[in-house]
C-alpha positions in Angstrom: 2.4 56.5 -73.6 3.7 54.0 -76.1 6.5 52.9 -73.7 4.0 52.5 -70.9 1.8 50.2 -73.0 4.8 48.1 -74.0 5.8 47.7 -70.4 2.3 46.6 -69.4 2.3 44.0 -72.2 5.6 42.6 -71.0 4.3 42.4 -67.4 1.2 40.7 -68.7 3.3 38.2 -70.7 5.5 37.4 -67.7 2.6 37.0 -65.3 0.9 34.8 -67.8 4.0 32.7 -68.1 4.3 32.4 -64.3 0.7 31.4 -64.1 1.1 28.8 -66.8 4.1 27.3 -65.0 2.2 27.1 -61.7 -0.7 25.5 -63.4 1.5 22.9 -65.0 3.3 22.3 -61.7 0.0 21.7 -59.9 -1.1 19.4 -62.7 2.1 17.5 -62.2 1.6 17.3 -58.4 -1.9 16.1 -58.9 -0.8 13.4 -61.4 1.9 12.2 -58.9 -0.4 12.1 -55.9 -3.6 10.7 -57.6 -2.8 9.1 -60.9 0.8 7.8 -60.7 1.1 6.7 -57.0 1.7 3.1 -58.0 4.1 3.7 -61.1 5.9 6.9 -60.6 8.4 8.0 -63.4 7.8 4.9 -65.4 10.2 3.0 -63.1 7.5 1.1 -61.2 8.1 3.1 -58.0 5.1 2.7 -55.8 4.9 6.0 -53.8 2.1 4.7 -51.5 4.0 1.5 -50.7 7.2 3.4 -50.1 5.5 5.9 -47.8 4.2 3.0 -45.7 7.6 1.4 -45.7 9.1 4.7 -44.5 6.5 4.9 -41.6 7.3 1.3 -40.7 11.0 2.1 -40.4 10.5 3.0 -36.7 10.4 0.9 -33.6 7.4 0.9 -31.2 8.8 1.5 -27.7 5.4 1.6 -25.9 2.1 0.5 -27.3 0.3 3.2 -25.3 -2.0 0.7 -23.5 -2.8 1.2 -19.9 -1.1 -1.0 -17.3 -2.1 -2.9 -14.1 -0.7 -2.1 -10.7 -0.9 -4.1 -7.5 -2.1 -2.6 -4.2 1.4 -1.3 -3.4 1.3 0.5 -6.8 4.0 -1.8 -8.1 3.6 -2.7 -11.8 2.0 -6.0 -12.7 2.4 -5.3 -16.4 4.4 -2.7 -18.4 7.8 -3.1 -16.9 10.2 -0.4 -18.3 13.5 -1.6 -19.6 16.6 0.1 -21.1 17.2 -1.6 -24.5 19.3 -1.3 -27.5 17.7 -0.2 -30.8 19.6 -0.9 -33.9 19.1 1.1 -37.2 20.5 0.3 -40.6 23.8 2.2 -41.3 25.9 2.9 -44.3 28.5 0.1 -44.8 31.3 2.6 -45.2 30.7 3.7 -41.6 31.7 0.2 -40.3 34.8 0.1 -42.5 36.4 3.3 -41.2 39.0 2.5 -38.6 37.7 4.7 -35.8 34.1 3.5 -36.1 35.1 -0.1 -36.6 37.0 -0.2 -33.3 34.0 1.4 -31.5 31.6 -1.2 -32.9 34.0 -3.9 -31.7 34.0 -2.3 -28.2 30.2 -2.4 -28.2 30.3 -6.1 -29.1 32.5 -6.6 -26.0 30.0 -4.8 -23.8 27.2 -7.0 -25.1 29.3 -10.2 -24.8 29.0 -11.2 -28.5 31.8 -12.0 -31.0 32.7 -8.9 -33.0 32.2 -10.8 -36.3 28.7 -11.8 -35.3 27.9 -8.2 -34.2 29.3 -6.8 -37.4 27.3 -9.2 -39.5 24.1 -8.3 -37.7 24.6 -4.5 -38.2 25.5 -5.0 -41.9 22.5 -7.2 -42.5 19.9 -4.8 -41.1 17.3 -3.7 -43.6 15.0 -2.1 -41.0 15.3 -1.1 -37.3 15.2 -3.8 -34.7 15.6 -4.4 -31.0 18.7 -6.2 -29.7 17.3 -9.5 -28.4 18.4 -12.5 -26.4 16.4 -15.8 -26.6 13.8 -14.1 -28.7 13.0 -11.3 -26.3 14.2 -7.7 -26.0 17.4 -7.8 -23.9 17.4 -5.5 -20.9 20.6 -3.6 -20.4 22.1 -3.1 -17.0 22.7 0.6 -16.0 26.4 0.1 -16.5 25.9 -1.4 -20.0 23.6 1.4 -21.0 26.0 4.1 -19.9 29.0 2.6 -21.7 27.0 2.0 -24.9 25.6 5.6 -24.9 29.1 7.0 -24.3 30.3 5.3 -27.5 27.9 7.4 -29.6 27.7 4.8 -32.4 25.8 5.7 -35.6 22.5 3.7 -35.8 22.8 2.4 -32.2 20.6 4.0 -29.5 19.8 3.1 -25.9 16.2 3.8 -25.3 13.4 3.1 -22.7 11.1 0.2 -23.8 7.9 -0.9 -22.1 7.6 -4.7 -21.9 3.9 -5.6 -21.7 4.4 -9.1 -20.1 7.6 -10.0 -18.2 9.4 -13.3 -18.9 8.4 -14.3 -15.3 4.9 -12.8 -15.6 2.7 -13.3 -12.5 -1.1 -13.6 -12.3 -1.3 -14.7 -15.9 -4.9 -15.9 -15.8 -6.1 -12.9 -13.9 -4.5 -10.5 -16.2 -5.6 -12.4 -19.3 -4.2 -11.6 -22.8 -4.7 -9.4 -25.8 -5.1 -10.4 -29.4 -7.1 -9.8 -32.6 -10.9 -10.2 -32.3 -12.6 -8.6 -35.3 -16.1 -9.8 -34.3 -15.9 -8.1 -30.8 -14.5 -5.0 -32.4 -17.5 -4.6 -34.7 -20.0 -5.5 -32.1 -18.7 -4.0 -28.8 -16.6 -1.1 -30.1 -18.8 -0.1 -33.1 -18.3 3.7 -32.7 -14.5 3.4 -32.4 -14.4 1.1 -35.4 -16.4 3.5 -37.6 -14.3 6.5 -36.4 -11.1 4.7 -37.4 -9.8 4.5 -33.9 -9.9 0.7 -34.1 -9.2 -1.6 -37.1 -10.2 -5.2 -37.6 -6.6 -6.1 -37.0 -6.3 -4.1 -33.7 -5.4 -6.1 -30.6 -7.8 -5.9 -27.7 -8.3 -7.7 -24.4 -9.6 -11.2 -25.0 -9.6 -12.6 -21.5 -9.1 -11.6 -17.8 -8.7 -8.0 -16.7 -7.4 -7.2 -20.2 -10.9 -7.9 -21.5 -12.9 -6.6 -18.6 -11.2 -3.2 -18.5 -10.5 -2.9 -22.3 -12.5 0.4 -22.6 -10.2 2.1 -20.0 -6.9 0.5 -21.2 -7.0 1.8 -24.7 -4.5 4.6 -24.9 -4.0 7.6 -27.2 -1.4 5.9 -29.4 2.0 4.3 -29.3 5.4 5.8 -28.6 7.9 5.1 -31.4 11.3 6.1 -32.5 12.6 6.5 -36.1 16.0 7.3 -37.6 15.8 9.6 -40.6 18.4 8.8 -43.2 19.3 9.7 -46.8 19.4 7.3 -49.6 22.7 5.9 -48.5 21.5 5.3 -44.9 23.4 8.2 -43.5 21.6 10.0 -40.7 20.1 13.3 -41.8 21.6 16.3 -39.9 19.1 17.9 -37.5 16.7 14.9 -37.7 18.6 11.8 -36.7 16.6 9.6 -34.3 13.2 11.1 -33.5 10.9 10.0 -30.7 7.2 10.3 -31.4 4.7 10.0 -28.5 1.2 11.3 -27.5 1.4 14.6 -25.7 -0.9 14.0 -22.8 0.4 13.5 -19.2 -2.9 12.0 -18.0 -2.9 8.9 -20.3 -2.8 6.0 -20.5 -4.9 5.2 -17.5 -3.7 2.8 -14.8 -5.8 0.0 -13.3 -5.0 -0.4 -9.6 -5.8 -4.0 -8.5 -6.3 -5.3 -4.9 -3.5 -7.9 -5.5 -0.3 -8.0 -3.6 2.2 -8.9 -6.3 4.8 -10.2 -3.9 2.4 -12.6 -2.3 1.0 -13.7 -5.6 4.5 -14.6 -6.9 5.3 -16.6 -3.8 2.1 -18.5 -3.9 2.7 -19.4 -7.5 6.1 -20.6 -6.6 4.6 -22.8 -3.9 2.2 -24.4 -6.4 5.1 -25.0 -8.8 7.2 -26.6 -6.0 4.4 -28.9 -5.0 3.8 -29.9 -8.6 0.2 -28.8 -8.6 -1.0 -29.8 -12.1 -4.5 -28.4 -11.9 -6.0 -26.3 -9.2 -6.3 -22.8 -7.7 -5.5 -20.7 -4.6 -7.6 -17.7 -3.6 -6.6 -15.4 -0.7 -8.9 -12.7 0.5 -8.3 -9.9 3.0 -10.4 -10.9 6.1 -11.3 -7.3 6.9 -12.4 -5.9 3.5 -12.9 -9.1 1.5 -10.6 -7.9 -1.2 -8.5 -10.3 -3.3 -4.9 -10.5 -2.2 -3.9 -13.3 -4.5 -5.5 -15.7 -6.9 -3.3 -18.3 -8.5 -4.3 -20.9 -11.0 -2.8 -24.0 -12.5 -1.9 -25.1 -15.2 0.5 -22.2 -15.6 -0.1 -19.6 -18.3 1.9 -16.8 -19.9 -0.1 -14.0 -21.6 2.6 -13.7 -24.2 2.3 -17.3 -25.3 -1.4 -18.0 -25.8 -2.4 -21.6 -26.7 -6.2 -21.7 -26.5 -6.3 -25.4 -27.1 -4.3 -26.1 -24.0 -6.7 -24.5 -21.6 -4.0 -23.0 -19.4 -5.5 -19.5 -19.9 -8.7 -20.5 -18.1 -8.7 -19.1 -14.5 -9.5 -22.1 -12.2 -10.1 -19.6 -9.3 -13.5 -18.8 -10.9 -14.4 -22.2 -12.4 -16.9 -24.3 -10.4 -16.0 -27.7 -9.1 -17.4 -30.3 -6.8 -16.5 -29.1 -3.2 -17.1 -32.3 -1.2 -17.2 -31.8 2.6 -16.5 -28.1 2.4 -20.3 -27.9 1.7 -20.9 -29.5 5.1 -20.5 -25.9 6.4 -23.8 -25.1 4.7 -25.5 -28.2 6.2 -24.2 -27.4 9.6 -25.4 -23.7 9.4 -28.9 -24.9 8.4 -29.0 -27.4 11.3 -28.0 -24.8 13.8 -30.4 -22.1 12.6 -33.4 -24.4 12.2 -32.6 -26.3 15.5 -32.8 -29.5 13.6 -30.3 -31.0 16.0 -30.7 -30.8 19.8 -27.8 -29.6 21.9 -25.5 -32.6 22.8 -27.4 -34.9 20.5 -25.2 -37.7 18.9 -25.4 -39.7 15.7 -24.2 -43.2 15.2 -21.7 -43.8 12.3 -20.9 -47.4 11.5 -19.3 -46.6 8.2 -22.4 -47.1 6.1 -25.7 -45.2 5.9 -27.4 -48.3 4.7 -29.2 -46.4 1.9 -28.4 -44.6 -1.4 -25.0 -46.3 -1.5 -23.6 -43.6 0.9 -20.7 -44.5 3.1 -18.3 -42.7 5.4 -14.6 -42.1 4.4 -13.5 -43.9 7.6 -13.7 -47.6 7.3 -15.8 -49.0 10.2 -17.2 -45.6 11.0 -16.7 -43.0 13.7 -19.0 -44.4 16.3 -21.2 -41.9 18.1 -20.6 -38.2 17.4 -22.1 -34.8 18.1 -22.7 -32.4 15.2 -19.6 -30.5 16.2 -17.5 -33.7 16.3 -19.0 -34.8 13.0 -17.9 -31.5 11.4 -14.4 -31.9 12.8 -14.1 -35.5 11.6 -16.0 -34.8 8.4 -18.4 -37.7 9.0 -20.6 -38.4 5.9 -23.1 -40.6 7.7 -23.9 -38.1 10.4 -24.5 -35.3 7.9 -26.7 -37.5 5.6 -28.9 -38.2 8.7 -29.1 -34.5 9.5 -30.0 -33.7 5.9 -33.0 -36.0 6.2 -34.4 -33.8 8.9 -33.6 -30.6 7.0 -35.0 -31.5 3.6 -33.4 -30.5 0.3 -34.9 -27.0 0.0 -33.3 -25.9 3.3 -29.8 -26.9 1.9 -30.3 -24.7 -1.1 -31.7 -21.8 1.0 -28.7 -21.8 3.3 -26.3 -22.1 0.4 -27.9 -18.9 -0.9 -27.8 -17.2 2.5 -24.0 -17.9 2.6 -23.6 -16.5 -0.9 -22.8 -19.8 -2.6 -25.4 -19.7 -5.4 -24.7 -17.5 -8.4 -21.5 -15.4 -8.8 -19.9 -13.5 -5.9 -17.3 -11.3 -7.5 -17.6 -7.5 -7.6 -20.1 -6.3 -10.1 -22.0 -3.0 -10.5 -22.8 0.1 -12.5 -19.9 2.3 -13.6 -20.3 5.5 -15.6 -21.0 4.4 -19.2 -20.9 0.7 -18.2 -24.1 -0.5 -16.5 -23.0 -4.1 -16.0 -19.3 -4.3 -15.2 -18.2 -7.6 -13.7 -14.6 -7.5 -12.5 -14.1 -11.3 -12.7 -14.0 -12.4 -16.3 -15.4 -15.9 -16.8 -16.7 -16.4 -13.2 -19.0 -19.3 -13.0 -21.9 -19.4 -10.5 -22.4 -21.9 -7.7 -24.9 -24.6 -7.9 -26.8 -26.9 -5.5 -29.3 -28.7 -7.7 -29.1 -29.0 -11.5 -32.8 -30.1 -11.4 -35.1 -28.5 -8.8 -36.9 -31.9 -8.5 -33.7 -33.3 -6.9 -34.5 -31.3 -3.7 -37.4 -33.7 -3.1 -35.3 -36.8 -3.7 -34.0 -38.3 -0.5 -31.0 -39.9 -2.1 -30.1 -36.7 -3.9 -30.5 -34.7 -0.7 -28.2 -37.0 1.2 -25.5 -36.7 -1.4 -26.0 -32.9 -1.6 -25.5 -32.5 2.1 -21.9 -33.7 1.8 -21.1 -31.6 -1.3 -21.6 -34.4 -3.9 -24.0 -35.0 -6.8 -24.8 -31.6 -8.5 -23.1 -29.3 -6.0 -20.6 -26.9 -7.6 -18.5 -24.2 -6.0 -15.6 -21.9 -7.2 -12.5 -21.4 -5.1 -13.4 -17.7 -5.1 -16.8 -18.4 -3.5 -15.3 -20.9 -1.1 -12.8 -18.3 0.2 -15.6 -15.7 0.3 -17.7 -18.2 2.5 -15.0 -17.9 5.2 -15.1 -14.0 4.9 -18.9 -14.2 5.3 -18.5 -16.1 8.5 -15.8 -13.7 9.8 -18.2 -10.9 9.2 -21.1 -12.4 11.2 -23.0 -13.7 8.1 -22.6 -10.6 5.9 -21.9 -11.7 2.3 -19.3 -9.6 0.6 -18.4 -9.2 -3.1 -14.6 -9.6 -3.5 -13.0 -6.9 -5.5 -10.2 -7.5 -7.9 -9.8 -3.9 -8.9 -10.1 -1.0 -6.4 -9.6 2.0 -8.8 -8.7 3.4 -12.1 -6.4 6.4 -12.0 -4.8 8.8 -14.4 -1.1 8.4 -15.1 -0.4 11.4 -12.8 -2.0 9.4 -9.9 -5.3 11.4 -9.8 -8.3 9.1 -9.3 -10.5 8.5 -12.4 -12.9 5.8 -11.0 -13.1 4.1 -7.6 -14.9 0.8 -7.0 -16.2 0.9 -3.5 -16.3 -2.3 -1.5 -19.7 -4.1 -1.5 -21.0 -5.6 1.7 -23.9 -7.5 0.2 -24.4 -9.3 -3.1 -27.7 -8.8 -4.9 -28.6 -12.4 -4.2 -28.5 -12.0 -0.4 -30.5 -9.0 1.0 -29.3 -7.6 4.4 -32.1 -9.4 6.4 -31.6 -12.9 4.8 -28.1 -13.9 5.9 -27.3 -16.3 8.7 -27.2 -15.0 12.3 -23.9 -13.7 13.7 -24.2 -16.3 16.5 -24.3 -19.1 13.9 -21.3 -17.7 12.1 -19.4 -17.6 15.4 -20.2 -21.2 16.2 -19.0 -22.4 12.8 -15.7 -20.4 13.1 -15.1 -22.1 16.4 -15.8 -25.5 14.9 -13.3 -24.7 12.1 -10.7 -24.4 14.8 -11.7 -27.8 16.1 -11.1 -29.3 12.6 -7.4 -28.3 13.0 -7.0 -29.1 16.7 -8.7 -32.6 16.7 -10.1 -33.3 13.2 -9.1 -33.8 9.6 -6.9 -30.7 9.6 -4.5 -31.8 12.3 -1.4 -31.6 9.9 -1.9 -27.8 9.9 -0.7 -27.6 13.5 2.8 -27.4 12.0 2.0 -24.0 10.4 3.6 -20.7 11.6 0.2 -19.4 12.6 -2.6 -21.2 14.5 -5.1 -22.0 11.7 -8.7 -23.0 11.3 -10.8 -24.3 8.4 -12.6 -27.2 6.7 -11.3 -30.0 4.5 -13.1 -31.5 1.5 -12.7 -34.4 -0.8 -15.1 -34.8 -3.7 -15.5 -37.9 -5.9 -15.6 -36.9 -9.5 -15.2 -38.4 -13.0 -12.0 -37.4 -14.7 -11.9 -36.2 -18.3 -10.7 -39.6 -19.4 -13.8 -41.3 -17.8 -11.8 -42.7 -14.8 -12.8 -42.1 -11.2 -11.0 -39.1 -9.6 -11.1 -36.6 -6.8 -11.0 -32.9 -5.9 -9.0 -32.0 -2.7 -10.0 -28.8 -0.9 -9.2 -26.9 2.2 -10.8 -23.5 3.1 -10.1 -21.6 6.3 -8.5 -18.6 7.9 -5.5 -17.4 10.0 -4.3 -16.5 12.4 -7.1 -18.2 14.3 -7.2 -15.7 17.2 -7.1 -12.5 15.0 -7.9 -13.5 11.4 -6.0 -11.5 8.8 -6.7 -13.7 5.7 -9.3 -16.1 4.4 -8.2 -18.7 1.8 -9.4 -21.6 -0.3 -7.2 -24.1 -2.0 -8.2 -26.7 -4.6 -6.1 -29.4 -6.1 -8.4 -30.8 -8.7 -8.7 -33.6 -11.3 -6.6 -36.1 -9.3 -6.8 -39.9 -9.9 -8.8 -41.6 -7.1 -6.7 -42.5 -4.0 -3.9 -40.1 -4.8 -2.1 -38.4 -1.8 -4.0 -35.3 -0.5 -1.7 -32.3 -1.0 -4.4 -29.6 -0.3 -3.5 -29.4 3.4 0.2 -29.0 2.6 -0.7 -26.3 0.0 -2.9 -24.5 2.5 -0.3 -24.6 5.2 2.4 -23.2 2.9 0.1 -20.5 1.6 -0.6 -19.4 5.1 3.1 -19.5 5.9 3.8 -17.2 3.0 1.2 -14.8 4.5 2.7 -15.1 8.0 6.2 -14.2 6.7 4.8 -11.2 4.8 3.1 -10.0 7.9 6.3 -10.3 9.8 8.1 -7.9 7.4 8.1 -4.1 8.0 4.8 -2.6 6.9 4.6 -1.0 3.4 2.6 2.1 2.4 -1.2 1.5 2.6 -3.4 0.8 -0.4 -4.2 4.0 -2.3 -7.9 3.7 -1.7 
């Protein structure tokens, strides 16, 4: 019995000792984690800082943000490249004979001097991407294979997603991302409080990046880290580890109505013609969808300069349209029968009132309304406006969808007021309603001057409206959102009517047909004759608006809107070359012709797979 008691005492003492050790160990851990995180072991080692540094040792290969695709499902953003990721390595590795020769071979593959390459590797304090001209350098398939075959420590060939390409297209349409703490706290309050977004998070600040921000946010980035010991040697079994969200459905993809190839070619045309400021909008004649929308000055989403204004999309900014607006005046005259069939108007070059004159010195003589439209006679249209009255001009501008905005908008699940076109400005006829009763203001309004404002998007949509017998459509820029697997997430159906134009308030199909015929006359015998050199037979309406430049000097906007081919229209387009000094050569006709030639050449190519919607 006595031996049993002694044994129990010994067991108790041992267990008490073990318990005491565990208690002391837990106290020690608590002290390290809570009390000494900033000065561990009395050596000033900041555990929190070092843990952050360790996490920062990786390279982000993909931000996880959703991408934009064109109508062919070709990427507009998020091009995947094969790149070289460099990790810090132990200096002794480079000094061993075998490894040194392999590193020199890698330098030869990359086309850099071995000494420069060695200096770069030895100087690494953290992982970095191999770059040229300040951008991640894409590797050719051959370069990637040869570098991988070398198996160099600290050198990895990995896929990298580049958000914006060096030659990024549709910059203003896509927009840009950046920090915006105010919008994060106001628009994304729940995500901010949940910790999903921080004040420093980058979100869409313009264009489609802004409009579709709620859908573009992914589940997190894809990164790669190289786990090493204190001497920067790779840890066995860990080495380079890729960390990525494990969900095949995300991030979502936004499928636009754009044709990326046409967009790029039109931008190249604008560059070649030295268009300093202006826009081109091309719409599909059948559905009214946006095929291309190019804007100048040029803008790259990766190089944002808000002071320069290049980020602003001129395709949705209102400008004085000049004689393009005569289409509205002509529609009003036809529908109200303000002009008798065959009636003519005398143009001597001067109206004799309101300081209004015709662009042609000496005048056009006697013209019918159709001839006045083809020759763009200011005097004839001012006389017609006197009969119509100012309110009729505004009414028919509304019937043709030229007041307010025209871009696709509607209710989407969880988003009651989605407008696809960021920053779209509305059209305007009168800044002051009283101007509709002022004879001088009405005369100027009838030829697209004074207060009249129109966006290139609305001008192109005007042509689509005529092609559809007076039905006003809402141009889409995005047709759907889909999961990464291709399964539909949200579809934006085409809209035949805008809210501003009910079905029974548009112009009559017969009126639309007459105006389309008159547009052909503009090219065959009017101000659009230079377009006879185009690949397709074309039709449309020219416009020159007198404006005041930003420097206070007199200037002009040059327009042309129309369609092609004339017999079986495939596309409607509007071009604007704006903010030009008065009297400068008109390049809008040349721009319109070259845009239509781009479309004609694309149509002549073998057909691609249809749009996914």
